[in-house]
N, C-alpha and C positions, 0 to 999 in steps of 0.2 A: 096303672101299675106303679108300684113304689120304685123309687130310684135305688137300684141295686148296683153296688160296685163289687167287682170280683174279689177284692181283698176283704170284703165285709161279710161275715157270716150273719144272716138275719136272725137266727134263733138264740143268740148268746146273751139274752137279756134276763135270764133267771137269777134268782136270789143268790144261789151258790156261786154262779159265774161272777156276779157283781162283787161278792165278798172276796173271792180269790183275786179278782182284778184289782180291787182297792188295797188289799193287804200286800200283794206282791208288787204292785206298781207296774205290772206287765199287761200290755194290751194284746191278748191272745186272740182277739176277734179277727185279726188279720191273717190267721192261719188258713192256708188254702189246701191243706192236706196233701202237700207235695211229697211227703214221706222222707224228706231229707234228714230230719231229726232221728227218725227211726233207723234209717240206713246208716247213719253216722255213729249211732250209739254203741259203745263197746259192751254195755251191760244189758242191751235189749233182750238177749237170749234168756236172761234170768227173770224177766218181768212177766206178770200176768196180763198186763195191758201194755202195748207198745206206746212209746211217747206220743205219737200222733193220735192214737186211740184215747189216751188219757186226756188230751186237749179237747177232743170231741165230747168225751164224757163230762168234762167240766162245763162245756158250753151247753150241753143238754140238761145239766142240773143233776147228774147222777152222783150226788154227794156221798151217800153211803158206800157205793161201789168204789169211788175214788179214795176215800179216807181209809177204807179197809183193805185196799190193794197192797200187794207186795211192791208194786212199781215205785211208789213214792220213797220206799226205803232202799231200793236197789240202785237208784240214780247215784252215780259217784261224783256228780257235779264237775265233770271234766270240761264242760262248756264246749265240747265238740259240736253239739247240736246248735248252740248259739252262734258259733263261728261260721257255720255253714248255712244257717237259716236265711233264705232270701228276704224274709220280712223281719229279721232280727228279733225274734221272739225269745225272751230269756227263760227258757224252760227250767234250768237249774234253780232260778229264783222262785218259779212257781212250785217246783218240787219242795223247796225249803219251806215255803209258806204252808204247803199241805202237810208236811211233817210236823211243823209247829202247831198247826190246828189239831192234828191227830193227838199229839202229846197233851195239849191243853185240855182236850175233851176226853182224855183217858180212853181213847178208842183202841180196842184190841186189834193189833195190826195183823196183816196177812203173814208176816214173818216175825216170829217171836224173838229171834236173836239180834236182828239188825237194830231195832229200836233200843234194846239194852246196850248194845255197843255204842250207838249214837249218844245216848245219855251219859255213858261212862266217859266217852271222849270229851264231851262238853264240860263235864264236871272236872276232868283233869286239867283242861285249859283254864277254866275258871279258878281252880284252886292253885295251880302252879304257874300259870302264865304261859305254859307250853305243855306239850304232851309228855307225861311221865308214864312210860310204858308199863312198868310193873304195877304201879298204882291203878292205872286204867284197866289193866288185865284183871286184877283182883276185884275191882268194882264191877266189871262186866260179868265175871264168874258169879258174883253174888246176885246181881240182877237177873241173870239168865238161869240161876239155880242149876248150874252145870259145873260142878266142882272138880271132877276127876277125869273127864273125857280125854283131855290132852295134857295131863300132868307130866308125862314122860317128856314131851316136847318142851314144856316149860322148864323142866329141870335141865335139859340139855342146853337150852338157851342161856340159862343162868350160869351153867358150867363154862360155856364158851364166851361169857361176858357180853352176850347180845342184849341182855336186859340188865339195866343198872339197878342196884338195890335202893339207891337214893335218887331223888330227882336232881337233875342238873341245875346249875346256877342259871338264873335268868334275871337280867337287869331290868326287864320290862314287866316284871310280875305285878307290881303295884298298878301300872298303867292298865294291864289286862283286867285286874280286879275292878278298877274304876269304870272300865267299859261295861262290865257285867252289872255293876251297880246302876249305871245310867240306863241300861236296857231294862232292868227290873223296875225302875221308876216310870219308864214309858209304858210298860205293861200294866 
């Protein structure tokens, strides 16, 4: 009989699991399915696969199910799962890796609005060095092709000065642009 350690899942050797492990830098083979991540997650009720189920699907090589799931887009990266995981598995980093893979491969997501918001947010940070809410909102509306569903709320927010018409000043803007340039070179 092979040497089996309780913290080692024997079937995590598939190509998809290897790819996620290498890109994220996270050793999720130590997952013992204790459910701590799932029970700690404030967004798990919105997911189609619970966090522990997603780990198991990655280990089993269910690439299409994982990359088309709503789960990877619903993770809010609060790191509660990481803080409570007895094996210190960085699930938010795995989720980020899965989102990046889905975006690179133009995979139609399980949730059409969350990826559009994700891309609008990243573009806002890249362009302005910080979040520029009005610009991000307009970018999101264009990407989601949902122009008028909440226009009344947007107008109220503008009226109450909750949305600035212009982006705020940011002394670190050039540094942020430099970070994005370096990331593009790595890619």
